[in-house]
N, C-alpha and C positions, 0 to 999 in steps of 0.2 A: 503494500500500500504506500509505504514512504517513497520507494522508487518510483512508482506511478505518478504521485503528486510531483516529485522532482523532475521527471520526464516531462509531465504536462506544463509545469511553469517554465522550464527551459524552452519547450516548444512555442508557448505563447509569446515569450520575450522575443525569440528568434524570428517568428513570424511578423510580429509588430514592428521590429526594426526594419525588415525588408520592405513591408508595406509603406512605412513612413519614409524611408529613403526613396523608393520608386516614386511616390507621389509628389514628394517635394523636389526631387530631381537635383540638377546642379551639383554643388558641393556637398550636400547631404549624401547623394548617390555615390559620389567619388569617395568620400570619407569611409562609408560603410564598406564598400567593396574593395577599397584598398586594404582595409584591415583583413577582409577575407582572403584576398590575394596573398598577403603576407603569411597568414595563418596556415593557408593551404600549401603554400610553398614550403614552409618549414616542416609541415606534417609529411609531405611527399619526400622531402630530403631525409626525414627520419625513417621512413619506410624503406627507401632504397638503400640506405646504410645500416639498416638493422643488423645485417648479417657481419658487418665489420666493427660494430661496437659503437657506432656514432658517426655523424657527419663531421667534416672538417668545417670549422667555425668561419674561416676566411671564404671557403668556397660558399657556405651557406648565406653569408652576409652579401656577397657578390651576386648570387642567384636571387636573393630577395630584392636587392637594388635593381637588378635587370627587370624583374617582374613588375616592381613599382613604376619604372620608367615606361614600360610597354603599356601597362593598364592605364595609368594617369595620362600618358600621351594620346592614346586613342580616344579615351573618354573626353578629355578636354577639348579635342577638336570635334567630336561628334556633337557633344552637348552645347558647345559654344559659350564656355564660361566667360570669355573675353571678348573683346571687340574683334571683328573680322581680321583686321591686320594683325593684332597681337596674337590671335589663334593661329594664323598662318605661321607667324614667327615661332610660337610655342611649339607648333607641330613639327617644324624643321629641326628645332632644337632637341626635342625628345627623340626624333628619328635618328639624328646624329649620335646622341647619348646612347641609344639602343645598339647602334652599329658598333660603337666602342665597347659596350658590354660584350657582344658577341666575340669581338677580337680578343679583349683582354681575357675572357673565359677560356678561349682557346690556347692562348699563350701560357696561361697559368698551368696547364697540364704538362708543359714542357719541364716544369720544376716540380712535378709531383712525384712523390716516392710510393704512391699508392700501387697496390698489386696490379690493379687494371684501371689505368688512367682513362682510356678511351671509354670505358663502360661508365665511368662516374661523369665524364664530359657528356655522354649521350643522355644520362639521366638528368643533368642539368638542363640541357636543351629541350628535352621531352617535357620537364616541368613547365617551361615557358610556353610551349606548344600546346599542352594539355590543360594548364590552368590559366596562366596570365592572358593568353590570346583570346580565348573565349570570354572570360570575364571583361577584357578590354571592349570586344567588339558588340558586348551587350548594349553598350550606349548608343549603337545604331538605331536602336528601337525608337529613341527620341527624335530621329530625323524622318519616321514614317508618319503617314497620316494615322490618327487615333494612337500614336506611339505610346504614350504613358498607359493608356487603358490596355493596350495589347502586351505591354510588358508585364503589367500587374496580372493580365490574364494568363500569361505563360507561367508565372509562379502558381497561380492558383490551379491551373491544370496540372502542373507537376505534383502538387500536394494531393489533389483529388485522384490523380492517376495512381499514386502510391497507397492512398487510402482505400481506393476500390479494389486495387490488385490484392491488399491485405485482407479485406473483408471477404471478397469473393473466393479468394485462394484458400482462406482458413475455412470457409464453409463447404466449399465444393471442389477444392483443388484435388486432382487425381492424377493427371497427366503432366509430367515434369517438363518445363520448359527448356532448361539448360542445365542438366543434372552435373555435367562434368565441372561447371564453375559454381553454380549456386542451386544446391538441391532443394532449396525450400521454394523456389519459384515454380509456378504452375501455368499451363495454358489457360486454365479457367480464370486464374487470377489476372493474367494479361488482359484478356478480353473484358474482364470486369472493369479494369482500369479504363479501357477504351470507352466503355458504356458511361462511365462516370464523367469523363472529359466531354463526351458529347452532349450529355445531359447538361453540363455547365455551359456549353456553347449556347444552347437554347435559353437558359436562364440570363446569361449576359446579354444577348441580343434583344430579348423581349422584356427583361426587367431593368436593364441598364443600356438601353439602346441609344440613349443620347450621348453615350461615350463612345459608340461604335458607329458613327453615322457613315464612314468610309469603308466599313468592313461588313460584308454581307454574312448571312448565317451559314451559308455553305463554306465560306472562307474561314470562319471561326470554327466549324466542325472539322475542316481539313486541318486546320492548326492543332486542334485538340488531339487528332489521330497522330499527326506528326510528333507531337509532345509525348504522347503515351508510348509510341515505339522508341523513340530515341532516349526518353527517360529510362525505359527498360535496359536499353543497350548500355546507356551511361553507367547504371548501377552494376551491369556485368562487367564492364570494363574495369571499374575499381575493384570488383571481386576478383577479376582475373590477376591484377596487379597485386593485390594482397595475398591470393593463393600462391602465386608465383614466388613471392618473397617470403612467404611463411609468416605473415603477420595477420592478426585477427581484426584489429581496429586501427584506423589512421591515427588516432589520439584520444584524449579524454577531456578536451577543454569544455565541452557541452555535456553537463551532468544528465545521465540517462540516455544520451544520444551518441556518444563517442566523440570523434573529432569533426572539425569543420568539413573536411574532405569527405567524411561520410554523409555529410548533409548536402553537399553541392554536386555530388558525383553525377547525379542525373542532370543537373543544370548544365554542366560542361559539354554535354553533347547536345542538349536541347537547344541552347543558344544559337550555334551556327545552324543547325537544321531547321529551326523555325524562321530564322532571317532569310535563309535562301528560299524557303517556302513562300514567305510574305513578299519578298521582293520580286519573285518569279510570277506570283499571280498579279501584282501591281504592274509589272512590265509587259507580260504576255497574255493576260486573261481580262 
């Protein structure tokens, strides 16, 4: 009971912070997800260095700095935090700084005495691609019509997909979805998640239609299905990483929920997938 209360309280705070940051946008959005980026990169470094007894602190600081540069650089340009001229200058500055990070990180391995320096370099670059880049391009939502509402809808759909999969899977789950990586997931739960997100699309369009004036019901349903599919894959990808590295949880910073990476694993694949979907239907449909 105590653990349930702790888990529920943590979940409420986590969801509330995300909703507030998305709705306020601007520096609120940048501040919260910069924090998420830092925590996730730190956890990823811990995961990938678990077998060697811990990450190199210099490498960790360098990778976190690179992730911050990438995230803040992309976000500041997409959100337009400054005047157009200053935004262009800032974008060029961050781009140059990130190129410097890539070069410095590569040169650092020449002086590494680690058993497998190329493996650690690959993990560093993977952390940038897997975590910092998706979180950075999430700010592209603010450039779309109905962008703020669609971004909030994406989070709601991820949460409902997880909820639907858990409820339906617990009650009806018989056929394993991906037993090699995640024995608990079932096809019944997967389709339960899809049903939940499609239902949420109807609620969003008919109850909150004023916020989705440029987005049709069909587009919201398609976004829901895309979210459910890639949220599942995102969760499986992190499970594959942890299973490969022999680690159960990415961290314990969120009481009752594990690490921040455990909470945003679905998000990391859903962001690029839904952006591709939304941009495609905007341009070609």
